[in-house]
Every structure is written in structure tokens, then in C-alpha cells.
N, C-alpha and C positions, 0 to 999 in steps of 0.2 A: 176887664176885670180879670186878673190873675190870682188863682188860688193854688194852694199846696194841694196834694192829694188828700190830705187828712182834713183840710178845710172843706174841700168838695164832698167828700164822704160824709161830714157831719151835716152840711147843708142839704145833700140829697136825702139823707136819713129822714128828714123832716117831711119829705113828699113821698115816702115809700109807704103807700097805704094798700096792704093786701092781707088776706087771712093767713095767719101763721101756718095753719093746716096745709096749705098749698103753696108755702113760700118757695120751695125749690122749683116747683113747676112754673110758677108765675114769673119768678125771676129769670129762669132760663128761657122761657118765651120771649120775655122782654129783650134779653141779650140777642135772641136769634133774629127778631125783628129788627133792631137797630143795626146788627151786622149786615143784614139784608139790604139796608138802606145804603151801608157803604159799598157793598157789591154792585148796587144799582147804579151809583155815580160811575164807578168803573165800566159796568157794562154799557152804559149809554156812551162813554167815551170810545170804548172799542168798537161799537156798533156804527160809529161816525157821526153821532148826534151833534158832538162838540169836537172842533179840531184840537183843541187843548184840553187835557185833563183839568178839570175844575178843582184845583188843589184847595181852594178856600171852602168849598162845599164838603170836599172829602174830609178836610179837618173838623168842620162841623159835625159831620156824622160820626166821625170817630170820637169826637168828644161825647156824643150821646151814648156810644158804646159804654163809656165809662159809667 
């Protein structure tokens, strides 16, 4: 399924459930968490766990960062 960024944002907003009083903190921690997963894919490759960088996994994790 391919979505435009606006379509993705609209769908994502339906699952964004958090207190508005801590919206900045909550969303920032979510971003850091997802970016950490992207870094983890690269780290495991650099450590030698995988001969080739798992580009498919990397793209999935980058998509989660959105």
C-alpha cells in the first residue's frame, strides 16, 4: 500500500492517543525510540551480525520514524 505523506498523516492521527499536556514529551520520546530502532539495524550490520545491510528492515524502521 502506497500513501502520500498527507494520507499517512491523516491515518496516523487516528492512532495518536496521548495527553495533550505532555504531547511534546510523548511524541519526542516516540521519535527517539523509533530512530533508535533504525540505528540498531545499522549497528547490528556494523558489528557483523549480518554480512549485508538489511535494507528492507531499515526501510521498515525508517517508515516507523514517520
